[in-house]
C-alpha positions, 0 to 999 in steps of 0.5 A, a space after each residue: 159741173 162735175 161735182 161742182 153745183 151751179 145755180 138753184 141756190 148753191 153758192 156763187 162759183 168763182 172762176 178764172 182763165 189761164 193765160 198760159 200757152 195751153 200746149 205748155 202743160 207744166 206751166 198751165 198746171 202750175 197756174 191752175 194750182 196757183 189759182 186754186 190756192 187763191 180760191 178759184 173753183 173752176 178754170 177755163 183753158 183756151 183750146 186754140 187748135 187740135 195740137 192743144 187737145 193732148 195737152 188739154 187731156 193731160 191738164 184735165 187729168 191732173 187739175 185739182 178743179 173742173 176744167 172748162 174748154 174754151 172753144 171758138 171757130 172750130 166745132 171739132 175742138 169742142 168735140 175733142 175737148 169733151 172727149 178729153 174730159 172737160 167738165 164744161 165747154 164755152 162756145 159762142 154759137 155765132 162763130 162756130 159755123 152753123 146749126 149742123 155743127 152746133 148740133 154735133 156739139 149738143 149731141 156729144 154734150 148730152 151723151 157725156 153730161 157736159 155743161 155748155 156755156 153760151 157766151 154772147 160777147 158784144 165784140 163778136 155778135 152775128 152780122 145781122 145783129 151788129 147794125 142794131 147794136 150800133 143804132 139801139 145799143 148792145 144790150 138788146 142785140 146781145 139778148 136777141 143773140 142769146 135768145 136765138 141760140 137758146 131757142 135752138 138748144 131748147 128745140 134740141 131738148 138740151 138744157 144743161 146750159 149757162 149763159 153769159 152776156 159780156 160787154 166792156 160797157 158796164 151799163 150795157 152788160 147790166 141791162 142785157 143780163 136784166 133783160 134776159 133774166 126776165 125771159 129765161 131761167 138758166 144759170 148766168 155767168 157774170 163778167 165785164 169783158 176786157 174790163 182793163 188793168 187792175 184798178 180800172 178793171 176791178 172798179 168796172 167789175 165790182 160795179 157791173 157784177 155787184 149790181 147784178 148780184 145785189 138784184 139776185 142775178 148771177 150764179 158764177 162769175 169771173 173778174 176779167 183783169 189785165 193782170 195776174 189771174 190770181 188778182 181776179 180771184 181776190 177781187 171776186 171774193 171782195 165783191 162777194 164778201 161786200 154783198 154778204 154772199 160769201 166769205 173767204 180769207 181775212 178781211 182788212 178794215 183800215 182807215 185812210 188816215 187823217 191829221 189825227 193819225 200818230 202811227 205809220 199806218 200805211 206800211 203796217 196795213 200793207 205788211 199785215 195784208 201780205 202776211 195773212 194772204 195764206 189764211 182761208 178762214 173768214 176773219 175780220 181784222 181792223 187796222 185803225 189810226 186814231 181814237 175817233 173811229 178806231 176803238 169802235 171798229 177794232 172792237 167790232 172786228 175779230 181782231 184789231 188795233 186802234 192807234 194812239 201816239 206811238 202805240 196802239 190798243 189791241 183788241 180781240 173778240 170785242 175786248 181790249 187786251 193791252 197797249 202795244 208800242 208801235 214797233 211791236 204792233 205788227 207781231 202782236 196783231 199777227 200773233 192774235 190773228 193766228 191765235 184766233 184762227 186756231 181757236 176757231 178751228 
């Protein structure tokens, strides 16, 4: 997709979507830049009407990452979005208005080398599949919808596709992707749609997306949250890092504390987490509260502290450096993090 490679063994791509009014070029570009700074590699922008097309063209011209035009209902918006320079378009063929209109989209996408994402959503299945979804579950109906559309695209000899099968039901989403993965070999875009607010949405997304990635299914992903889109990027990288698939930024290892903890760990961990958000270099930092697991975790991290009574032991590269009084732990830890990053570079 543009210079960005998806599928075929390439790193899993993290994407998000703007929630600004696309007509507001300045605000939309500001959010795209914020997302890019957070690690987003692909941004989807809603194209609700023809009036948004000039804005989309301007956004694409100044965006630091490839832009996907998100299209529903009006096939002409897809055509205009591609003319505006979109690297990809997202459509649900079931609501575009028939095969003739989809054919027009395919023809232009082929001419311009634009990737099409076929997005099947449980909330907008074709009428003839809805009853089956109610009786037998969403997964089978979503797969049937996807296969129907894929067959049409293949008949048109168009294979520059990504596929998504999204539901707010984690189990149905996972099952749908598993079933379709047995039948086709296209890149999959993963997500749990309408997952919810920050905590509940992160949990549902981590379960659904994580289960699929662990099975080797998935090439791009979006964590859908009712929150600042930058939170989606944080959660996405945490999912990838937890599975050993990608590392970006500083990973904080910290304990939940217990009665043995003799330093005020919670505010220290929160303060460090906020301070290191600007770093993109992969680094593991341990912030531990007592002598049970603390020294081991701190020693295994790139940088770490293990708390004692009103103090902490500072570690770096597996070596204990010195004792630090509690009031100096934040600055000492931050200084050692910065030093370690400089040495790596």
